[in-house]
BALOBA-1460 file (C-alpha; in Angstrom, 3 decimals):
// residues 385
<rec num="1" residu="m" x="72.208" y="-42.481" z="13.727"/>
<rec num="2" residu="s" x="72.217" y="-39.281" z="15.479"/>
<rec num="3" residu="h" x="70.365" y="-36.691" z="13.840"/>
<rec num="4" residu="l" x="72.605" y="-33.557" z="16.034"/>
<rec num="5" residu="f" x="75.467" y="-32.384" z="13.693"/>
<rec num="6" residu="p" x="78.555" y="-33.480" z="15.627"/>
<rec num="7" residu="t" x="79.840" y="-29.888" z="16.421"/>
<rec num="8" residu="y" x="80.473" y="-31.345" z="20.396"/>
<rec num="9" residu="a" x="83.043" y="-34.374" z="21.123"/>
<rec num="10" residu="r" x="80.569" y="-35.252" z="24.318"/>
<rec num="11" residu="w" x="81.821" y="-36.891" z="26.859"/>
<rec num="12" residu="e" x="79.913" y="-40.259" z="28.162"/>
<rec num="13" residu="v" x="78.416" y="-38.845" z="30.936"/>
<rec num="14" residu="e" x="74.622" y="-38.780" z="30.597"/>
<rec num="15" residu="p" x="73.301" y="-36.489" z="33.064"/>
<rec num="16" residu="d" x="70.148" y="-37.469" z="35.261"/>
<rec num="17" residu="m" x="70.192" y="-34.962" z="38.226"/>
<rec num="18" residu="a" x="72.337" y="-32.108" z="39.526"/>
<rec num="19" residu="e" x="71.874" y="-30.243" z="42.892"/>
<rec num="20" residu="g" x="74.114" y="-27.553" z="44.348"/>
<rec num="21" residu="s" x="78.093" y="-29.185" z="43.216"/>
<rec num="22" residu="f" x="77.364" y="-32.488" z="41.871"/>
<rec num="23" residu="i" x="75.890" y="-33.825" z="39.273"/>
<rec num="24" residu="v" x="74.424" y="-38.094" z="38.985"/>
<rec num="25" residu="d" x="74.236" y="-39.937" z="35.557"/>
<rec num="26" residu="k" x="71.742" y="-41.866" z="33.899"/>
<rec num="27" residu="a" x="73.652" y="-45.011" z="35.696"/>
<rec num="28" residu="g" x="73.931" y="-43.650" z="39.224"/>
<rec num="29" residu="k" x="77.325" y="-42.001" z="39.392"/>
<rec num="30" residu="k" x="78.125" y="-39.219" z="41.256"/>
<rec num="31" residu="y" x="80.563" y="-36.283" z="39.773"/>
<rec num="32" residu="l" x="81.698" y="-33.368" z="41.589"/>
<rec num="33" residu="d" x="81.333" y="-30.409" z="39.226"/>
<rec num="34" residu="f" x="84.577" y="-28.046" z="38.977"/>
<rec num="35" residu="t" x="82.939" y="-26.722" z="35.248"/>
<rec num="36" residu="s" x="79.951" y="-25.345" z="36.672"/>
<rec num="37" residu="g" x="78.717" y="-25.620" z="32.253"/>
<rec num="38" residu="i" x="81.741" y="-23.940" z="31.836"/>
<rec num="39" residu="g" x="81.016" y="-21.279" z="34.220"/>
<rec num="40" residu="v" x="77.298" y="-21.006" z="34.192"/>
<rec num="41" residu="c" x="76.365" y="-22.616" z="37.365"/>
<rec num="42" residu="n" x="77.912" y="-20.025" z="39.736"/>
<rec num="43" residu="l" x="75.431" y="-20.522" z="42.210"/>
<rec num="44" residu="g" x="75.524" y="-24.344" z="41.659"/>
<rec num="45" residu="h" x="72.968" y="-26.238" z="39.864"/>
<rec num="46" residu="r" x="69.167" y="-25.623" z="41.172"/>
<rec num="47" residu="p" x="69.535" y="-22.955" z="43.447"/>
<rec num="48" residu="e" x="66.119" y="-22.740" z="45.456"/>
<rec num="49" residu="a" x="66.061" y="-19.028" z="44.892"/>
<rec num="50" residu="v" x="67.296" y="-19.162" z="41.152"/>
<rec num="51" residu="q" x="64.663" y="-22.363" z="40.595"/>
<rec num="52" residu="t" x="61.981" y="-20.440" z="43.087"/>
<rec num="53" residu="a" x="61.925" y="-16.809" z="40.871"/>
<rec num="54" residu="i" x="61.902" y="-18.841" z="37.700"/>
<rec num="55" residu="t" x="58.516" y="-20.674" z="39.357"/>
<rec num="56" residu="d" x="57.059" y="-17.813" z="39.803"/>
<rec num="57" residu="q" x="57.431" y="-16.322" z="36.690"/>
<rec num="58" residu="l" x="56.159" y="-19.325" z="34.356"/>
<rec num="59" residu="n" x="52.738" y="-18.782" z="36.899"/>
<rec num="60" residu="q" x="52.511" y="-15.582" z="35.292"/>
<rec num="61" residu="f" x="54.013" y="-15.400" z="31.645"/>
<rec num="62" residu="w" x="57.008" y="-16.727" z="30.040"/>
<rec num="63" residu="h" x="57.296" y="-14.343" z="26.374"/>
<rec num="64" residu="v" x="55.319" y="-11.268" z="25.701"/>
<rec num="65" residu="s" x="58.786" y="-9.476" z="22.946"/>
<rec num="66" residu="n" x="60.075" y="-6.695" z="23.591"/>
<rec num="67" residu="l" x="57.553" y="-4.411" z="22.297"/>
<rec num="68" residu="f" x="55.902" y="-4.643" z="25.936"/>
<rec num="69" residu="e" x="57.080" y="-2.577" z="28.943"/>
<rec num="70" residu="q" x="58.845" y="-4.964" z="31.223"/>
<rec num="71" residu="g" x="59.306" y="-3.311" z="34.797"/>
<rec num="72" residu="q" x="61.243" y="-6.752" z="35.469"/>
<rec num="73" residu="q" x="63.682" y="-6.027" z="32.539"/>
<rec num="74" residu="e" x="63.990" y="-2.868" z="34.581"/>
<rec num="75" residu="k" x="65.330" y="-3.576" z="37.735"/>
<rec num="76" residu="a" x="67.954" y="-6.921" z="36.249"/>
<rec num="77" residu="a" x="69.094" y="-3.320" z="33.812"/>
<rec num="78" residu="k" x="69.672" y="-1.315" z="36.751"/>
<rec num="79" residu="m" x="71.296" y="-3.951" z="39.361"/>
<rec num="80" residu="l" x="73.506" y="-4.701" z="36.523"/>
<rec num="81" residu="a" x="74.711" y="-1.087" z="35.273"/>
<rec num="82" residu="d" x="74.854" y="-0.335" z="39.208"/>
<rec num="83" residu="a" x="77.250" y="-3.459" z="39.720"/>
<rec num="84" residu="a" x="79.245" y="-2.303" z="36.969"/>
<rec num="85" residu="g" x="79.055" y="1.201" z="37.684"/>
<rec num="86" residu="l" x="77.727" y="1.891" z="34.047"/>
<rec num="87" residu="d" x="74.670" y="3.366" z="32.668"/>
<rec num="88" residu="a" x="72.656" y="1.102" z="30.074"/>
<rec num="89" residu="v" x="71.756" y="-2.231" z="28.900"/>
<rec num="90" residu="f" x="70.737" y="-4.466" z="26.279"/>
<rec num="91" residu="f" x="69.750" y="-7.832" z="26.965"/>
<rec num="92" residu="s" x="70.958" y="-11.286" z="24.583"/>
<rec num="93" residu="n" x="70.253" y="-14.685" z="25.209"/>
<rec num="94" residu="s" x="73.986" y="-15.421" z="24.872"/>
<rec num="95" residu="g" x="77.737" y="-14.280" z="25.393"/>
<rec num="96" residu="a" x="78.548" y="-14.188" z="21.849"/>
<rec num="97" residu="e" x="75.624" y="-12.302" z="20.927"/>
<rec num="98" residu="a" x="76.725" y="-10.143" z="23.646"/>
<rec num="99" residu="n" x="79.655" y="-9.318" z="22.058"/>
<rec num="100" residu="e" x="78.392" y="-8.958" z="19.023"/>
<rec num="101" residu="g" x="76.075" y="-5.878" z="20.428"/>
<rec num="102" residu="a" x="79.403" y="-4.332" z="21.878"/>
<rec num="103" residu="i" x="81.055" y="-4.489" z="18.608"/>
<rec num="104" residu="k" x="78.161" y="-2.765" z="16.761"/>
<rec num="105" residu="l" x="77.553" y="-0.349" z="19.746"/>
<rec num="106" residu="a" x="81.437" y="0.669" z="19.450"/>
<rec num="107" residu="r" x="81.235" y="1.300" z="15.892"/>
<rec num="108" residu="k" x="77.312" y="3.026" z="15.225"/>
<rec num="109" residu="a" x="79.165" y="5.087" z="18.310"/>
<rec num="110" residu="t" x="82.632" y="6.060" z="16.754"/>
<rec num="111" residu="g" x="82.153" y="6.047" z="13.677"/>
<rec num="112" residu="r" x="85.067" y="4.136" z="12.913"/>
<rec num="113" residu="e" x="85.554" y="0.330" z="12.104"/>
<rec num="114" residu="k" x="88.922" y="-0.773" z="13.109"/>
<rec num="115" residu="i" x="88.195" y="-3.030" z="16.342"/>
<rec num="116" residu="i" x="92.038" y="-4.691" z="18.001"/>
<rec num="117" residu="t" x="91.765" y="-8.276" z="20.081"/>
<rec num="118" residu="f" x="94.561" y="-9.826" z="21.197"/>
<rec num="119" residu="n" x="95.821" y="-13.075" z="20.288"/>
<rec num="120" residu="q" x="94.832" y="-16.256" z="22.736"/>
<rec num="121" residu="s" x="91.856" y="-14.535" z="23.048"/>
<rec num="122" residu="f" x="88.193" y="-16.044" z="22.831"/>
<rec num="123" residu="h" x="85.070" y="-14.133" z="21.580"/>
<rec num="124" residu="g" x="82.419" y="-16.344" z="19.999"/>
<rec num="125" residu="r" x="81.410" y="-18.036" z="17.602"/>
<rec num="126" residu="t" x="79.199" y="-15.923" z="15.268"/>
<rec num="127" residu="f" x="81.179" y="-14.424" z="12.246"/>
<rec num="128" residu="a" x="81.940" y="-11.144" z="14.085"/>
<rec num="129" residu="t" x="82.944" y="-12.905" z="16.805"/>
<rec num="130" residu="m" x="85.217" y="-15.256" z="15.360"/>
<rec num="131" residu="a" x="87.098" y="-12.809" z="13.677"/>
<rec num="132" residu="a" x="87.452" y="-10.977" z="16.866"/>
<rec num="133" residu="t" x="88.974" y="-14.068" z="18.461"/>
<rec num="134" residu="g" x="92.710" y="-14.030" z="18.450"/>
<rec num="135" residu="q" x="92.784" y="-18.584" z="17.726"/>
<rec num="136" residu="e" x="92.952" y="-19.534" z="14.553"/>
<rec num="137" residu="k" x="91.735" y="-22.885" z="14.956"/>
<rec num="138" residu="i" x="88.034" y="-21.100" z="16.073"/>
<rec num="139" residu="k" x="88.201" y="-19.908" z="12.366"/>
<rec num="140" residu="s" x="89.430" y="-22.825" z="10.304"/>
<rec num="141" residu="g" x="87.555" y="-23.406" z="7.216"/>
<rec num="142" residu="y" x="85.376" y="-20.332" z="7.123"/>
<rec num="143" residu="g" x="86.917" y="-18.731" z="4.505"/>
<rec num="144" residu="s" x="88.200" y="-15.158" z="4.831"/>
<rec num="145" residu="m" x="87.638" y="-13.241" z="8.230"/>
<rec num="146" residu="l" x="85.961" y="-9.237" z="8.788"/>
<rec num="147" residu="q" x="89.447" y="-7.309" z="7.809"/>
<rec num="148" residu="t" x="88.830" y="-4.750" z="10.685"/>
<rec num="149" residu="f" x="89.988" y="-6.525" z="13.086"/>
<rec num="150" residu="k" x="93.470" y="-6.524" z="13.725"/>
<rec num="151" residu="y" x="95.315" y="-8.756" z="16.932"/>
<rec num="152" residu="a" x="97.840" y="-7.780" z="19.157"/>
<rec num="153" residu="e" x="100.176" y="-9.665" z="21.823"/>
<rec num="154" residu="f" x="98.242" y="-10.192" z="24.901"/>
<rec num="155" residu="n" x="99.725" y="-7.781" z="27.752"/>
<rec num="156" residu="n" x="102.691" y="-6.695" z="25.369"/>
<rec num="157" residu="i" x="101.509" y="-2.847" z="25.552"/>
<rec num="158" residu="d" x="104.412" y="-2.372" z="22.484"/>
<rec num="159" residu="s" x="102.264" y="-4.349" z="20.453"/>
<rec num="160" residu="l" x="99.465" y="-2.283" z="20.913"/>
<rec num="161" residu="k" x="100.623" y="0.756" z="20.220"/>
<rec num="162" residu="k" x="101.759" y="-0.119" z="16.849"/>
<rec num="163" residu="l" x="98.139" y="-0.774" z="15.659"/>
<rec num="164" residu="i" x="96.061" y="1.916" z="17.885"/>
<rec num="165" residu="d" x="95.310" y="4.959" z="15.639"/>
<rec num="166" residu="q" x="92.550" y="7.285" z="14.955"/>
<rec num="167" residu="d" x="90.447" y="5.392" z="12.939"/>
<rec num="168" residu="t" x="90.515" y="2.603" z="16.203"/>
<rec num="169" residu="a" x="86.806" y="2.327" z="17.532"/>
<rec num="170" residu="a" x="87.783" y="0.332" z="20.216"/>
<rec num="171" residu="v" x="90.315" y="-2.400" z="22.205"/>
<rec num="172" residu="m" x="88.488" y="-5.501" z="23.164"/>
<rec num="173" residu="l" x="89.757" y="-7.744" z="25.744"/>
<rec num="174" residu="e" x="89.294" y="-10.589" z="28.454"/>
<rec num="175" residu="i" x="90.646" y="-9.467" z="32.007"/>
<rec num="176" residu="v" x="91.527" y="-13.480" z="31.928"/>
<rec num="177" residu="q" x="92.024" y="-15.411" z="28.926"/>
<rec num="178" residu="g" x="90.062" y="-17.923" z="29.622"/>
<rec num="179" residu="e" x="90.063" y="-20.448" z="26.566"/>
<rec num="180" residu="g" x="93.390" y="-19.259" z="25.886"/>
<rec num="181" residu="g" x="94.768" y="-20.839" z="28.324"/>
<rec num="182" residu="i" x="93.502" y="-19.141" z="31.728"/>
<rec num="183" residu="y" x="96.329" y="-16.403" z="31.255"/>
<rec num="184" residu="p" x="95.368" y="-13.524" z="33.628"/>
<rec num="185" residu="a" x="96.272" y="-9.542" z="32.128"/>
<rec num="186" residu="n" x="98.748" y="-7.520" z="34.038"/>
<rec num="187" residu="e" x="97.548" y="-4.538" z="36.068"/>
<rec num="188" residu="d" x="99.983" y="-2.382" z="34.644"/>
<rec num="189" residu="f" x="98.951" y="-3.639" z="31.228"/>
<rec num="190" residu="l" x="95.626" y="-2.701" z="31.702"/>
<rec num="191" residu="k" x="95.776" y="0.722" z="32.843"/>
<rec num="192" residu="e" x="97.895" y="1.431" z="29.752"/>
<rec num="193" residu="v" x="95.237" y="0.345" z="27.317"/>
<rec num="194" residu="q" x="93.049" y="2.342" z="28.768"/>
<rec num="195" residu="t" x="95.066" y="5.217" z="28.498"/>
<rec num="196" residu="l" x="95.938" y="4.266" z="25.058"/>
<rec num="197" residu="c" x="92.115" y="4.144" z="24.174"/>
<rec num="198" residu="k" x="91.015" y="7.378" z="25.540"/>
<rec num="199" residu="e" x="94.214" y="9.424" z="23.636"/>
<rec num="200" residu="n" x="93.461" y="7.782" z="20.584"/>
<rec num="201" residu="g" x="89.128" y="8.115" z="21.116"/>
<rec num="202" residu="a" x="88.419" y="4.407" z="21.028"/>
<rec num="203" residu="r" x="86.339" y="2.647" z="23.481"/>
<rec num="204" residu="l" x="87.428" y="0.081" z="26.091"/>
<rec num="205" residu="i" x="85.474" y="-3.054" z="25.893"/>
<rec num="206" residu="i" x="85.907" y="-5.603" z="28.486"/>
<rec num="207" residu="d" x="84.786" y="-8.871" z="27.537"/>
<rec num="208" residu="e" x="83.538" y="-10.192" z="31.248"/>
<rec num="209" residu="i" x="81.453" y="-13.588" z="29.769"/>
<rec num="210" residu="q" x="83.025" y="-16.068" z="31.982"/>
<rec num="211" residu="t" x="85.182" y="-13.989" z="34.335"/>
<rec num="212" residu="g" x="82.107" y="-11.901" z="35.147"/>
<rec num="213" residu="i" x="79.444" y="-12.406" z="38.218"/>
<rec num="214" residu="g" x="81.241" y="-12.914" z="40.854"/>
<rec num="215" residu="r" x="83.335" y="-15.346" z="39.256"/>
<rec num="216" residu="s" x="86.414" y="-13.473" z="40.316"/>
<rec num="217" residu="g" x="85.882" y="-12.229" z="44.159"/>
<rec num="218" residu="q" x="84.178" y="-8.965" z="42.693"/>
<rec num="219" residu="p" x="80.784" y="-8.351" z="40.752"/>
<rec num="220" residu="f" x="83.131" y="-7.694" z="37.732"/>
<rec num="221" residu="a" x="87.558" y="-8.617" z="37.335"/>
<rec num="222" residu="f" x="87.902" y="-4.999" z="35.812"/>
<rec num="223" residu="q" x="87.305" y="-4.041" z="38.931"/>
<rec num="224" residu="h" x="90.055" y="-5.520" z="40.827"/>
<rec num="225" residu="y" x="91.852" y="-2.724" z="38.793"/>
<rec num="226" residu="e" x="90.195" y="0.129" z="38.797"/>
<rec num="227" residu="l" x="89.230" y="0.143" z="35.277"/>
<rec num="228" residu="q" x="86.505" y="2.206" z="33.717"/>
<rec num="229" residu="p" x="85.622" y="0.786" z="31.081"/>
<rec num="230" residu="d" x="83.330" y="2.097" z="28.240"/>
<rec num="231" residu="i" x="81.294" y="-0.853" z="27.437"/>
<rec num="232" residu="i" x="81.540" y="-4.367" z="29.161"/>
<rec num="233" residu="t" x="79.748" y="-7.581" z="27.991"/>
<rec num="234" residu="a" x="78.237" y="-10.767" z="30.243"/>
<rec num="235" residu="a" x="76.272" y="-13.438" z="29.857"/>
<rec num="236" residu="k" x="77.300" y="-16.939" z="31.567"/>
<rec num="237" residu="g" x="77.006" y="-16.894" z="34.995"/>
<rec num="238" residu="l" x="74.335" y="-13.896" z="34.755"/>
<rec num="239" residu="g" x="71.662" y="-16.586" z="33.958"/>
<rec num="240" residu="s" x="72.481" y="-19.639" z="36.521"/>
<rec num="241" residu="g" x="71.640" y="-21.634" z="33.417"/>
<rec num="242" residu="l" x="69.000" y="-19.790" z="31.057"/>
<rec num="243" residu="p" x="69.968" y="-18.376" z="28.409"/>
<rec num="244" residu="i" x="71.208" y="-14.596" z="28.876"/>
<rec num="245" residu="g" x="73.743" y="-12.112" z="28.183"/>
<rec num="246" residu="a" x="74.011" y="-8.479" z="28.120"/>
<rec num="247" residu="v" x="76.056" y="-5.038" z="26.864"/>
<rec num="248" residu="v" x="76.377" y="-2.727" z="29.259"/>
<rec num="249" residu="g" x="78.026" y="0.705" z="28.350"/>
<rec num="250" residu="k" x="78.177" y="4.071" z="29.470"/>
<rec num="251" residu="k" x="74.772" y="6.721" z="29.574"/>
<rec num="252" residu="e" x="76.375" y="8.685" z="26.643"/>
<rec num="253" residu="l" x="76.517" y="5.196" z="23.803"/>
<rec num="254" residu="k" x="72.006" y="5.288" z="24.764"/>
<rec num="255" residu="d" x="71.948" y="7.227" z="21.523"/>
<rec num="256" residu="a" x="73.684" y="4.689" z="19.478"/>
<rec num="257" residu="f" x="71.513" y="2.141" z="20.015"/>
<rec num="258" residu="g" x="68.553" y="4.152" z="19.363"/>
<rec num="259" residu="p" x="64.919" y="2.676" z="18.313"/>
<rec num="260" residu="g" x="65.519" y="-0.174" z="15.182"/>
<rec num="261" residu="s" x="69.422" y="0.051" z="15.401"/>
<rec num="262" residu="h" x="69.463" y="-3.183" z="17.238"/>
<rec num="263" residu="g" x="67.254" y="-6.083" z="18.697"/>
<rec num="264" residu="s" x="66.762" y="-9.571" z="19.574"/>
<rec num="265" residu="t" x="63.334" y="-11.559" z="20.097"/>
<rec num="266" residu="f" x="64.067" y="-13.933" z="23.015"/>
<rec num="267" residu="g" x="66.523" y="-11.310" z="24.160"/>
<rec num="268" residu="g" x="65.726" y="-10.396" z="27.758"/>
<rec num="269" residu="n" x="62.642" y="-13.062" z="27.757"/>
<rec num="270" residu="p" x="60.836" y="-13.286" z="31.487"/>
<rec num="271" residu="l" x="62.216" y="-16.450" z="32.183"/>
<rec num="272" residu="s" x="65.923" y="-15.348" z="31.625"/>
<rec num="273" residu="i" x="65.959" y="-11.894" z="33.853"/>
<rec num="274" residu="a" x="63.727" y="-13.657" z="36.540"/>
<rec num="275" residu="s" x="66.782" y="-15.933" z="37.111"/>
<rec num="276" residu="a" x="69.109" y="-13.338" z="36.319"/>
<rec num="277" residu="l" x="67.503" y="-10.834" z="39.210"/>
<rec num="278" residu="a" x="67.436" y="-14.167" z="41.450"/>
<rec num="279" residu="t" x="71.092" y="-14.920" z="40.639"/>
<rec num="280" residu="m" x="72.633" y="-11.091" z="41.000"/>
<rec num="281" residu="n" x="70.549" y="-10.672" z="44.198"/>
<rec num="282" residu="c" x="72.802" y="-13.379" z="45.798"/>
<rec num="283" residu="i" x="75.915" y="-12.741" z="44.473"/>
<rec num="284" residu="f" x="76.299" y="-9.254" z="44.614"/>
<rec num="285" residu="n" x="76.627" y="-9.186" z="48.021"/>
<rec num="286" residu="e" x="79.720" y="-8.078" z="49.799"/>
<rec num="287" residu="s" x="79.914" y="-11.039" z="52.217"/>
<rec num="288" residu="f" x="79.135" y="-13.664" z="49.896"/>
<rec num="289" residu="l" x="81.975" y="-12.014" z="47.349"/>
<rec num="290" residu="k" x="83.805" y="-11.717" z="50.200"/>
<rec num="291" residu="e" x="83.561" y="-15.930" z="51.016"/>
<rec num="292" residu="v" x="85.070" y="-16.319" z="47.077"/>
<rec num="293" residu="q" x="87.934" y="-14.814" z="47.511"/>
<rec num="294" residu="q" x="88.575" y="-16.671" z="50.705"/>
<rec num="295" residu="k" x="87.624" y="-20.337" z="48.811"/>
<rec num="296" residu="s" x="90.053" y="-18.762" z="45.897"/>
<rec num="297" residu="d" x="93.086" y="-18.410" z="48.079"/>
<rec num="298" residu="y" x="92.183" y="-22.203" z="49.935"/>
<rec num="299" residu="l" x="91.935" y="-23.584" z="46.712"/>
<rec num="300" residu="v" x="95.179" y="-21.731" z="45.249"/>
<rec num="301" residu="k" x="96.863" y="-22.703" z="48.443"/>
<rec num="302" residu="k" x="95.996" y="-26.246" z="48.829"/>
<rec num="303" residu="l" x="97.065" y="-26.727" z="45.128"/>
<rec num="304" residu="q" x="100.265" y="-25.482" z="45.061"/>
<rec num="305" residu="e" x="101.269" y="-26.988" z="48.162"/>
<rec num="306" residu="t" x="99.788" y="-30.423" z="47.136"/>
<rec num="307" residu="l" x="101.254" y="-30.124" z="43.606"/>
<rec num="308" residu="q" x="104.652" y="-28.386" z="43.937"/>
<rec num="309" residu="k" x="106.628" y="-31.542" z="43.946"/>
<rec num="310" residu="n" x="104.595" y="-32.780" z="40.939"/>
<rec num="311" residu="n" x="106.748" y="-33.383" z="37.585"/>
<rec num="312" residu="h" x="103.970" y="-32.240" z="35.176"/>
<rec num="313" residu="v" x="102.944" y="-29.342" z="36.548"/>
<rec num="314" residu="l" x="104.526" y="-26.340" z="35.128"/>
<rec num="315" residu="e" x="102.316" y="-23.459" z="36.972"/>
<rec num="316" residu="i" x="99.514" y="-22.287" z="38.530"/>
<rec num="317" residu="r" x="97.573" y="-19.356" z="37.669"/>
<rec num="318" residu="h" x="93.813" y="-17.876" z="38.903"/>
<rec num="319" residu="l" x="91.972" y="-14.612" z="39.328"/>
<rec num="320" residu="g" x="88.927" y="-15.605" z="42.512"/>
<rec num="321" residu="l" x="87.452" y="-19.335" z="40.942"/>
<rec num="322" residu="m" x="89.017" y="-19.691" z="37.614"/>
<rec num="323" residu="v" x="92.049" y="-21.187" z="38.194"/>
<rec num="324" residu="g" x="94.253" y="-23.429" z="35.137"/>
<rec num="325" residu="i" x="97.015" y="-25.604" z="36.044"/>
<rec num="326" residu="e" x="99.279" y="-25.989" z="33.140"/>
<rec num="327" residu="l" x="101.003" y="-29.393" z="32.609"/>
<rec num="328" residu="n" x="103.996" y="-30.349" z="30.497"/>
<rec num="329" residu="g" x="101.897" y="-32.717" z="27.720"/>
<rec num="330" residu="d" x="98.475" y="-33.189" z="25.686"/>
<rec num="331" residu="l" x="95.499" y="-33.731" z="28.274"/>
<rec num="332" residu="s" x="93.319" y="-35.900" z="26.175"/>
<rec num="333" residu="g" x="93.112" y="-39.149" z="28.644"/>
<rec num="334" residu="l" x="93.018" y="-37.071" z="31.396"/>
<rec num="335" residu="l" x="90.334" y="-35.753" z="31.661"/>
<rec num="336" residu="q" x="88.797" y="-39.101" z="31.691"/>
<rec num="337" residu="e" x="90.757" y="-39.838" z="34.131"/>
<rec num="338" residu="l" x="89.477" y="-37.455" z="36.174"/>
<rec num="339" residu="r" x="85.958" y="-38.501" z="35.129"/>
<rec num="340" residu="e" x="86.488" y="-42.142" z="36.373"/>
<rec num="341" residu="e" x="86.969" y="-41.109" z="39.398"/>
<rec num="342" residu="g" x="84.205" y="-38.385" z="40.245"/>
<rec num="343" residu="l" x="85.906" y="-35.458" z="38.978"/>
<rec num="344" residu="l" x="84.622" y="-32.863" z="36.294"/>
<rec num="345" residu="v" x="87.264" y="-30.340" z="35.360"/>
<rec num="346" residu="l" x="87.978" y="-28.675" z="31.775"/>
<rec num="347" residu="t" x="90.549" y="-27.543" z="29.509"/>
<rec num="348" residu="a" x="91.915" y="-23.689" z="28.110"/>
<rec num="349" residu="g" x="94.183" y="-24.179" z="25.220"/>
<rec num="350" residu="v" x="96.117" y="-26.950" z="24.919"/>
<rec num="351" residu="n" x="97.883" y="-28.137" z="28.025"/>
<rec num="352" residu="v" x="95.963" y="-26.384" z="30.995"/>
<rec num="353" residu="l" x="93.391" y="-28.177" z="33.420"/>
<rec num="354" residu="r" x="90.682" y="-25.796" z="33.431"/>
<rec num="355" residu="l" x="88.917" y="-25.448" z="37.270"/>
<rec num="356" residu="l" x="85.280" y="-23.618" z="37.472"/>
<rec num="357" residu="p" x="83.828" y="-25.265" z="40.360"/>
<rec num="358" residu="p" x="80.638" y="-23.356" z="41.902"/>
<rec num="359" residu="l" x="81.212" y="-20.447" z="43.841"/>
<rec num="360" residu="t" x="79.381" y="-21.673" z="46.689"/>
<rec num="361" residu="v" x="81.704" y="-24.750" z="46.769"/>
<rec num="362" residu="s" x="82.753" y="-26.369" z="50.155"/>
<rec num="363" residu="k" x="86.011" y="-26.284" z="51.389"/>
<rec num="364" residu="e" x="85.618" y="-29.901" z="51.961"/>
<rec num="365" residu="e" x="84.585" y="-30.011" z="47.889"/>
<rec num="366" residu="i" x="88.010" y="-28.130" z="47.336"/>
<rec num="367" residu="d" x="89.739" y="-30.801" z="49.531"/>
<rec num="368" residu="l" x="88.046" y="-33.581" z="47.558"/>
<rec num="369" residu="a" x="88.630" y="-32.128" z="43.986"/>
<rec num="370" residu="i" x="92.730" y="-31.537" z="44.955"/>
<rec num="371" residu="h" x="93.276" y="-35.297" z="46.255"/>
<rec num="372" residu="t" x="91.458" y="-36.937" z="42.943"/>
<rec num="373" residu="i" x="93.300" y="-34.151" z="40.758"/>
<rec num="374" residu="s" x="96.923" y="-35.109" z="43.051"/>
<rec num="375" residu="k" x="96.019" y="-39.033" z="42.874"/>
<rec num="376" residu="i" x="95.597" y="-39.048" z="38.834"/>
<rec num="377" residu="l" x="98.700" y="-36.941" z="38.468"/>
<rec num="378" residu="n" x="100.902" y="-39.171" z="40.480"/>
<rec num="379" residu="k" x="99.696" y="-42.167" z="38.529"/>
<rec num="380" residu="q" x="102.727" y="-43.757" z="36.836"/>
<rec num="381" residu="t" x="100.931" y="-43.988" z="33.752"/>
<rec num="382" residu="v" x="100.382" y="-40.086" z="33.979"/>
<rec num="383" residu="a" x="104.170" y="-39.903" z="32.242"/>
<rec num="384" residu="a" x="102.480" y="-40.385" z="29.019"/>
<rec num="385" residu="i" x="101.133" y="-36.773" z="29.106"/>
């Protein structure tokens, strides 16, 4: 009997070690990992620079609390804020905590309560971020949600116009709806959202939990569209696997988060900060990000060429190395077949294969993944999906 709550539908794989783009399980089987720990291990597993930074910090101290000055926190905050074109950072332990902090910050700074999010969105599993999420399955069984969240239709500006007003504290969105099915936002839609926020005095919050830290080929996905958000949130890839999240905002918001207004015992702990610094040093580099975009172009082009005649494939959507392959049926057995062939991938929504390879993936590894996906989709047994 397991003593864990059965909150996860776990796979039959138990990792024994991992390095780069690969995981080896307890039985010695090797898997090409196109999950990256659900978009976390952007530099692959156990990148040397990050491992060295963590080890060095372990030999100094690993917890003192946020009552103390910590120069490394300041350094990480500046690096993160500079990359986002913003000014101030609050460090948390996760993406959900970061989004929770962003919600609190927007409400406190504006003195308003209503926050508009979008159908199919995903922002976390705390009570506020669950309420912010535009998916009923996330909320099922938990009773009444916070009533101050309203939901517009993604990529439909008229839907937002019907909801936004002078009582709106913020509009919160993802540049690509990840958990919702890999749906990128339209550029015109994003710019109109920003205009509506300015006209109504509402803050624009961009959830970059999955799209940030180089995943899109830019430090943050909103930078593809020349947007100027008031607040962004980051997590996942920020710490290369150590728990860390961040709220990043404009300098005029600093007064709203004064002493005692928000906090976290473990937020910005020294080990996670060391990992984040090493991670950002690698990723926030022009040549590295250019390679991510080149790999994205290569991956999507090869997928389109290989799968264009496959009757199961409806559409391929992407931004950077965040790719969704929409299929014409349920995927319940498909992931297991891919694992049996040594490839780890994810789902998004009901019928979308989600690929989140490490940003360090090689072209040879991309070719191997595409060959495996094509092999399984071309099998006669897949007709049942």
